[in-house]
C-alpha positions as CSV (number, residue, x, y, z in Angstrom):
1,X,0.0,0.0,0.0
2,X,1.3,3.4,-1.0
3,X,-0.2,6.6,0.5
4,X,0.3,8.2,-2.9
5,X,-0.3,7.2,-6.5
6,X,1.5,9.4,-9.0
7,X,0.1,9.8,-12.5
8,X,2.8,11.2,-14.8
9,X,2.7,13.6,-17.8
10,X,2.8,12.8,-21.5
11,X,6.5,13.1,-21.9
12,X,7.4,11.7,-18.5
13,X,7.1,8.3,-16.7
14,X,7.9,6.4,-13.6
15,X,11.5,7.6,-13.7
16,X,10.7,11.3,-14.2
17,X,11.7,14.0,-11.8
18,X,8.4,14.2,-9.9
19,X,7.9,10.4,-9.8
20,X,11.4,9.8,-8.4
21,X,11.0,12.7,-5.9
22,X,7.6,11.3,-4.7
23,X,8.9,7.8,-4.5
24,X,12.0,8.8,-2.4
25,X,10.1,11.0,0.0
26,X,6.7,9.4,0.3
27,X,7.0,5.8,-1.1
28,X,4.7,6.8,-3.9
29,X,3.6,4.2,-6.4
30,X,4.3,5.5,-9.9
31,X,2.8,3.4,-12.6
32,X,3.7,3.7,-16.3
33,X,0.6,5.2,-18.0
34,X,-0.1,4.4,-21.7
35,X,0.4,7.8,-23.2
36,X,-0.6,6.5,-26.7
37,X,-4.2,5.7,-25.6
38,X,-6.1,8.0,-23.2
39,X,-8.7,5.2,-22.4
40,X,-5.9,2.8,-21.6
41,X,-4.2,5.4,-19.4
42,X,-7.4,5.9,-17.5
43,X,-7.9,2.1,-17.1
44,X,-4.3,1.7,-15.9
45,X,-4.6,4.5,-13.4
46,X,-7.9,3.1,-12.1
47,X,-6.2,-0.3,-11.6
48,X,-3.3,1.3,-9.8
49,X,-5.7,3.1,-7.5
50,X,-7.7,0.0,-6.8
51,X,-4.6,-2.0,-6.0
52,X,-2.8,0.5,-3.8
53,X,-5.8,2.4,-2.1
54,X,-3.8,5.7,-1.8
55,X,-4.7,8.5,0.5
56,X,-3.9,11.0,-2.2
57,X,-3.4,10.9,-6.0
58,X,-0.9,13.3,-7.4
59,X,-1.3,13.9,-11.1
60,X,0.8,16.0,-13.5
61,X,-0.3,17.4,-16.9
62,X,-1.5,14.3,-18.9
63,X,-1.9,12.5,-15.6
64,X,-4.0,15.4,-14.4
65,X,-6.4,14.8,-17.3
66,X,-6.4,11.1,-16.4
67,X,-7.2,12.0,-12.7
68,X,-9.9,14.4,-13.9
69,X,-11.6,11.6,-15.9
70,X,-11.4,9.3,-12.8
71,X,-13.0,11.9,-10.6
72,X,-15.7,12.6,-13.2
73,X,-16.5,8.9,-13.6
74,X,-16.6,8.4,-9.8
75,X,-13.7,6.0,-9.9
76,X,-11.7,8.2,-7.6
77,X,-13.2,10.5,-4.9
78,X,-10.2,11.0,-2.6
79,X,-8.0,14.1,-2.4
80,X,-6.0,14.9,-5.5
81,X,-3.0,17.2,-6.3
82,X,-3.4,18.3,-9.9
83,X,-0.2,19.8,-11.3
84,X,-0.8,21.8,-14.5
85,X,-3.7,19.4,-15.4
86,X,-4.2,19.0,-19.2
87,X,-7.8,18.0,-18.9
88,X,-9.1,20.7,-21.3
89,X,-6.3,20.0,-23.8
90,X,-7.6,16.4,-24.0
91,X,-11.2,17.4,-24.5
92,X,-12.5,17.2,-20.9
93,X,-14.1,20.6,-21.1
94,X,-15.9,20.7,-17.8
95,X,-15.3,21.7,-14.2
96,X,-14.6,19.3,-11.4
97,X,-17.8,18.3,-9.6
98,X,-18.9,19.9,-6.4
99,X,-17.3,18.2,-3.4
100,X,-14.0,17.4,-5.2
101,X,-11.2,17.7,-2.6
102,X,-7.8,18.8,-3.8
103,X,-5.3,21.3,-4.8
104,X,-4.6,22.5,-8.4
105,X,-1.0,23.8,-8.8
106,X,-0.3,25.8,-11.9
107,X,2.4,28.1,-13.1
108,X,1.5,31.5,-14.5
109,X,4.1,31.2,-17.3
110,X,2.9,27.8,-18.5
111,X,3.1,27.8,-22.3
112,X,1.8,24.3,-22.7
113,X,-1.4,24.3,-20.6
114,X,-2.7,27.8,-20.0
115,X,-3.4,28.8,-16.4
116,X,-7.0,29.7,-17.6
117,X,-7.6,25.9,-18.1
118,X,-7.1,25.4,-14.3
119,X,-9.4,28.3,-13.5
120,X,-12.1,26.6,-15.6
121,X,-11.4,23.2,-14.0
122,X,-12.0,24.5,-10.5
123,X,-14.9,26.9,-11.3
124,X,-17.7,24.7,-10.1
125,X,-16.0,22.5,-7.6
126,X,-16.8,24.5,-4.5
127,X,-14.7,25.1,-1.4
128,X,-13.0,21.7,-1.3
129,X,-10.7,22.6,-4.2
130,X,-8.0,25.2,-4.2
131,X,-6.0,26.7,-7.0
132,X,-2.4,27.6,-6.2
133,X,-0.8,29.8,-8.8
134,X,3.0,29.7,-8.9
135,X,4.5,33.0,-10.0
136,X,7.1,32.4,-12.7
137,X,6.2,28.8,-12.9
138,X,6.5,27.0,-16.3
139,X,4.7,23.8,-17.3
140,X,7.2,21.4,-15.7
141,X,6.9,23.1,-12.3
142,X,9.9,21.3,-10.9
143,X,10.4,24.3,-8.5
144,X,7.5,23.0,-6.4
145,X,9.7,20.1,-5.4
146,X,12.5,22.4,-4.3
147,X,10.5,25.2,-2.7
148,X,8.3,22.9,-0.6
149,X,5.0,23.7,-2.4
150,X,4.2,20.0,-3.2
151,X,5.1,18.9,0.3
152,X,2.8,21.6,1.7
153,X,0.0,20.5,-0.6
154,X,0.4,16.9,0.5
155,X,0.6,17.8,4.2
156,X,-2.6,19.9,3.8
157,X,-4.3,16.8,2.3
158,X,-3.1,14.6,5.1
159,X,0.1,12.9,3.9
160,X,3.1,13.5,6.1
161,X,6.6,13.0,4.7
162,X,7.6,9.3,5.1
163,X,11.1,9.3,3.6
164,X,10.6,5.8,2.2
């Protein structure tokens, strides 16, 4: 059992910067998503969540779109950290449902997924979701690992550092 399942981005994977960081500090499970087939990626993520019963899902870019789909389909209802989620870029053009609990972290200089997409994603979700804008943050947002932002988000959602 891992307290975190990490869903990586389109050009990343289980050995990417965020995946390795989460695995080292929190013992996160970091499955390889099928980035050639969105339905297969969603199915793989659902299987990982069912198997590992995480306390929190952390999802970056493409993985953020996958997590959004899982929330919308009722497959995942737990807290989620969405990092520059690409849901709107992948045709999921709706807001997260009311009652969604989580934190969306997005850089204001993201030239891949516009910050406005995250504003639209949280628009109808209510008070359980927060949007944290990172000044000077690009799409990769690796600075949230170094400056403590991701750790703070996880702590706020109930996951203490474990140093696996």
